[in-house]
N, CA, C and O of each residue as an XYZ file, in Angstrom:
372
protein
N      62.949     88.046   -114.487
C      63.639     87.506   -113.338
C      63.307     86.015   -113.214
O      62.177     85.599   -113.468
N      64.293     85.229   -112.825
C      64.055     83.796   -112.664
C      64.734     83.311   -111.392
O      65.638     83.953   -110.858
N      64.273     82.172   -110.930
C      64.897     81.505   -109.781
C      65.283     80.098   -110.222
O      64.753     79.581   -111.205
N      66.190     79.494   -109.504
C      66.625     78.143   -109.831
C      65.796     77.132   -109.058
O      65.604     77.259   -107.848
N      65.309     76.126   -109.772
C      64.617     74.995   -109.159
C      65.310     73.722   -109.639
O      66.028     73.720   -110.639
N      65.077     72.654   -108.905
C      65.724     71.377   -109.196
C      64.661     70.305   -109.376
O      63.563     70.400   -108.828
N      65.006     69.279   -110.156
C      64.098     68.156   -110.376
C      64.940     66.958   -110.790
O      66.124     67.095   -111.097
N      64.319     65.782   -110.796
C      65.069     64.579   -111.153
C      64.336     63.741   -112.179
O      63.128     63.862   -112.383
N      65.116     62.889   -112.813
C      64.599     61.822   -113.661
C      65.153     60.524   -113.092
O      66.367     60.331   -113.039
N      64.263     59.638   -112.670
C      64.699     58.368   -112.095
C      65.490     57.584   -113.129
O      66.586     57.104   -112.840
N      64.949     57.451   -114.317
C      65.635     56.784   -115.428
C      65.718     57.778   -116.584
O      64.778     57.887   -117.371
N      66.820     58.497   -116.694
C      66.951     59.525   -117.731
C      66.616     58.996   -119.118
O      67.057     57.921   -119.525
N      65.828     59.784   -119.822
C      65.426     59.405   -121.168
C      64.210     58.507   -121.217
O      63.603     58.340   -122.274
N      63.845     57.925   -120.081
C      62.696     57.019   -120.025
C      61.588     57.617   -119.154
O      60.430     57.681   -119.565
N      61.953     58.046   -117.964
C      60.956     58.583   -117.039
C      60.787     60.086   -117.250
O      61.628     60.740   -117.867
N      59.694     60.617   -116.729
C      59.459     62.050   -116.827
C      60.205     62.778   -115.716
O      60.559     62.197   -114.690
N      60.429     64.040   -115.946
C      61.078     64.872   -114.937
C      60.049     65.182   -113.863
O      58.940     65.624   -114.164
N      60.417     64.950   -112.615
C      59.493     65.141   -111.504
C      60.276     65.497   -110.246
O      61.495     65.661   -110.297
N      59.584     65.615   -109.126
C      60.238     65.885   -107.856
C      60.807     67.286   -107.759
O      61.886     67.476   -107.196
N      60.110     68.260   -108.292
C      60.609     69.634   -108.284
C      60.724     70.173   -106.868
O      59.882     69.905   -106.011
N      61.780     70.934   -106.640
C      61.995     71.576   -105.350
C      62.963     72.721   -105.500
O      63.590     72.882   -106.547
N      63.089     73.526   -104.443
C      63.976     74.682   -104.528
C      65.331     74.457   -103.869
O      66.176     75.352   -103.871
N      65.547     73.265   -103.302
C      66.832     72.937   -102.684
C      67.329     71.606   -103.247
O      66.617     70.603   -103.196
N      68.519     71.600   -103.769
C      69.054     70.390   -104.395
C      69.136     69.241   -103.396
O      68.909     68.087   -103.762
N      69.456     69.541   -102.144
C      69.576     68.486   -101.139
C      68.249     67.755   -100.927
O      68.228     66.530   -100.802
N      67.155     68.495   -100.885
C      65.838     67.883   -100.703
C      65.447     67.049   -101.916
O      64.849     65.983   -101.770
N      65.777     67.524   -103.104
C      65.461     66.784   -104.326
C      66.262     65.488   -104.388
O      65.722     64.442   -104.746
N      67.541     65.550   -104.044
C      68.382     64.343   -104.037
C      67.870     63.352   -102.995
O      67.832     62.149   -103.253
N      67.478     63.842   -101.830
C      66.950     62.954   -100.784
C      65.674     62.258   -101.254
O      65.515     61.054   -101.054
N      64.773     63.004   -101.873
C      63.542     62.396   -102.399
C      63.865     61.374   -103.479
O      63.255     60.306   -103.525
N      64.806     61.689   -104.339
C      65.214     60.758   -105.396
C      65.763     59.471   -104.794
O      65.434     58.384   -105.269
N      66.579     59.571   -103.773
C      67.106     58.367   -103.122
C      65.980     57.524   -102.525
O      66.018     56.296   -102.587
N      64.982     58.188   -101.948
C      63.829     57.471   -101.403
C      63.068     56.739   -102.502
O      62.667     55.590   -102.321
N      62.868     57.397   -103.638
C      62.158     56.789   -104.763
C      62.947     55.591   -105.299
O      62.370     54.544   -105.591
N      64.239     55.748   -105.424
C      65.088     54.645   -105.903
C      65.024     53.455   -104.948
O      64.960     52.307   -105.389
N      65.041     53.725   -103.642
C      64.957     52.653   -102.647
C      63.612     51.944   -102.726
O      63.545     50.721   -102.597
N      62.552     52.697   -102.935
C      61.210     52.107   -103.059
C      61.127     51.221   -104.304
O      60.541     50.139   -104.253
N      61.699     51.664   -105.405
C      61.714     50.855   -106.628
C      62.474     49.555   -106.389
O      62.020     48.483   -106.789
N      63.622     49.651   -105.743
C      64.426     48.456   -105.464
C      63.683     47.490   -104.562
O      63.743     46.278   -104.767
N      62.981     48.016   -103.563
C      62.257     47.174   -102.610
C      61.015     46.545   -103.234
O      60.801     45.339   -103.114
N      60.200     47.354   -103.895
C      58.920     46.862   -104.412
C      59.053     46.098   -105.731
O      58.348     45.115   -105.958
N      59.961     46.555   -106.599
C      60.071     45.953   -107.925
C      61.275     45.027   -108.064
O      61.395     44.299   -109.049
N      62.163     45.058   -107.075
C      63.364     44.240   -107.168
C      64.274     44.671   -108.303
O      65.037     43.865   -108.834
N      64.195     45.931   -108.674
C      64.934     46.466   -109.807
C      65.860     47.567   -109.323
O      65.415     48.516   -108.677
N      67.129     47.449   -109.625
C      68.107     48.470   -109.260
C      68.262     49.440   -110.430
O      68.777     49.062   -111.483
N      67.826     50.667   -110.257
C      67.960     51.680   -111.296
C      69.446     52.015   -111.432
O      70.086     52.371   -110.442
N      70.007     51.909   -112.645
C      71.446     52.106   -112.794
C      71.935     53.497   -112.369
O      72.846     53.613   -111.549
N      71.339     54.532   -112.919
C      71.754     55.894   -112.589
C      70.575     56.834   -112.788
O      69.780     56.669   -113.713
N      70.476     57.805   -111.920
C      69.434     58.831   -112.024
C      70.118     60.187   -112.105
O      71.269     60.343   -111.697
N      69.395     61.162   -112.635
C      69.988     62.482   -112.821
C      69.149     63.569   -112.171
O      67.920     63.510   -112.158
N      69.844     64.561   -111.633
C      69.209     65.740   -111.047
C      69.567     66.929   -111.936
O      70.720     67.110   -112.327
N      68.557     67.727   -112.242
C      68.730     68.875   -113.125
C      68.383     70.161   -112.397
O      67.573     70.174   -111.471
N      69.010     71.234   -112.833
C      68.636     72.575   -112.403
C      67.947     73.249   -113.586
O      68.306     73.021   -114.741
N      66.967     74.070   -113.285
C      66.250     74.845   -114.295
C      66.156     76.281   -113.812
O      66.176     76.550   -112.611
N      66.054     77.197   -114.760
C      65.674     78.557   -114.431
C      64.160     78.621   -114.552
O      63.602     78.327   -115.609
N      63.499     79.003   -113.473
C      62.034     79.110   -113.439
C      61.680     80.564   -113.680
O      62.023     81.433   -112.878
N      60.997     80.831   -114.778
C      60.664     82.198   -115.154
C      59.188     82.476   -114.955
O      58.353     81.575   -115.033
N      58.880     83.737   -114.695
C      57.490     84.162   -114.523
C      56.782     84.174   -115.871
O      57.284     84.771   -116.824
N      55.622     83.522   -115.967
C      54.871     83.571   -117.223
C      54.174     84.923   -117.375
O      53.818     85.568   -116.389
N      53.987     85.336   -118.627
C      53.213     86.554   -118.863
C      51.750     86.171   -119.117
O      51.421     84.986   -119.171
N      50.893     87.146   -119.270
C      49.463     86.900   -119.424
C      49.154     86.042   -120.650
O      48.336     85.125   -120.573
N      49.801     86.332   -121.778
C      49.542     85.543   -122.986
C      49.923     84.075   -122.790
O      49.231     83.184   -123.281
N      51.005     83.826   -122.085
C      51.418     82.447   -121.815
C      50.403     81.745   -120.924
O      50.062     80.587   -121.164
N      49.919     82.435   -119.899
C      48.914     81.839   -119.012
C      47.626     81.539   -119.763
O      47.007     80.499   -119.539
N      47.218     82.431   -120.642
C      46.009     82.186   -121.435
C      46.199     80.981   -122.352
O      45.267     80.206   -122.564
N      47.397     80.823   -122.893
C      47.695     79.669   -123.736
C      47.564     78.364   -122.943
O      47.061     77.365   -123.458
N      48.018     78.385   -121.696
C      47.888     77.208   -120.836
C      46.423     76.934   -120.535
O      45.966     75.796   -120.635
N      45.689     77.973   -120.169
C      44.272     77.806   -119.838
C      43.457     77.308   -121.026
O      42.471     76.592   -120.851
N      43.866     77.683   -122.223
C      43.168     77.234   -123.424
C      43.635     75.857   -123.894
O      43.145     75.342   -124.899
N      44.571     75.270   -123.175
C      45.037     73.930   -123.510
C      45.992     73.871   -124.686
O      46.214     72.798   -125.247
N      46.561     75.005   -125.068
C      47.460     75.039   -126.215
C      48.884     74.622   -125.879
O      49.645     74.242   -126.769
N      49.253     74.688   -124.602
C      50.608     74.355   -124.193
C      50.617     73.947   -122.723
O      49.632     74.133   -122.009
N      51.725     73.398   -122.291
C      51.905     73.021   -120.891
C      52.674     74.126   -120.173
O      53.594     74.719   -120.737
N      52.296     74.397   -118.937
C      52.939     75.451   -118.165
C      54.440     75.206   -118.046
O      55.234     76.135   -118.195
N      54.834     73.958   -117.778
C      56.265     73.672   -117.600
C      57.065     74.008   -118.842
O      58.231     74.387   -118.734
N      56.460     73.876   -120.044
C      57.166     74.210   -121.279
C      57.428     75.709   -121.397
O      58.356     76.130   -122.088
N      56.624     76.499   -120.732
C      56.761     77.948   -120.821
C      57.650     78.555   -119.747
O      58.286     79.584   -119.975
N      57.699     77.933   -118.589
C      58.393     78.586   -117.472
C      59.719     77.938   -117.097
O      60.500     78.541   -116.360
N      59.997     76.738   -117.576
C      61.270     76.078   -117.257
C      62.253     76.299   -118.394
O      61.990     75.927   -119.537
N      63.377     76.904   -118.075
C      64.395     77.224   -119.070
C      65.768     76.743   -118.607
O      65.999     76.536   -117.416
N      66.663     76.572   -119.560
C      68.077     76.322   -119.286
C      68.291     75.073   -118.428
O      68.925     75.141   -117.375
N      67.763     73.940   -118.881
C      67.942     72.668   -118.172
C      69.415     72.282   -118.188
O      70.055     72.280   -119.239
N      69.957     71.949   -116.991
C      71.344     71.525   -116.908
C      71.524     70.453   -115.849
O      70.921     70.515   -114.778
N      72.348     69.481   -116.154
C      72.643     68.379   -115.246
C      73.524     68.898   -114.118
O      74.560     69.516   -114.361
N      73.099     68.640   -112.865
C      73.881     69.125   -111.721
C      74.326     68.003   -110.781
O      75.202     68.214   -109.942
N      73.728     66.805   -110.915
C      74.127     65.691   -110.056
C      73.623     64.384   -110.650
O      72.651     64.352   -111.405
N      74.315     63.301   -110.285
C      73.844     61.969   -110.617
C      73.768     61.176   -109.316
O      74.527     61.409   -108.375
N      72.826     60.230   -109.293
C      72.641     59.380   -108.125
C      72.604     57.939   -108.608
O      71.858     57.595   -109.525
N      73.415     57.108   -107.981
C      73.446     55.680   -108.323
C      73.481     54.897   -107.019
O      73.511     55.477   -105.933
N      73.478     53.585   -107.135
C      73.531     52.741   -105.936
C      74.811     53.022   -105.162
O      74.812     52.958   -103.933
N      75.889     53.327   -105.854
C      77.160     53.611   -105.207
C      77.158     54.930   -104.444
O      77.879     55.086   -103.458
N      76.331     55.893   -104.912
C      76.320     57.206   -104.272
C      75.214     57.352   -103.241
O      75.106     58.390   -102.587
N      74.386     56.312   -103.089
C      73.238     56.391   -102.171
C      73.606     56.237   -100.760
O      72.740     56.284    -99.887
């Protein structure tokens, strides 16, 4: 069984995926806040950001042991089916 979670990349392909949440509206709002902070503090307008949906799956015992032993990252085991669900730009903010 899996549930859908959302996350964003401020600069797709450059930044890491972060800002995980269970409601797309909250993730988009946080992303807009981050973009505004970047524009204010760095004077840099991020061209476009992306919001993704993932299927979050329950890890089994062997997967958890692999994480605890440092062999893999938890997100690599439990996040599946990454798909683009929204984009955010200065025009859409």
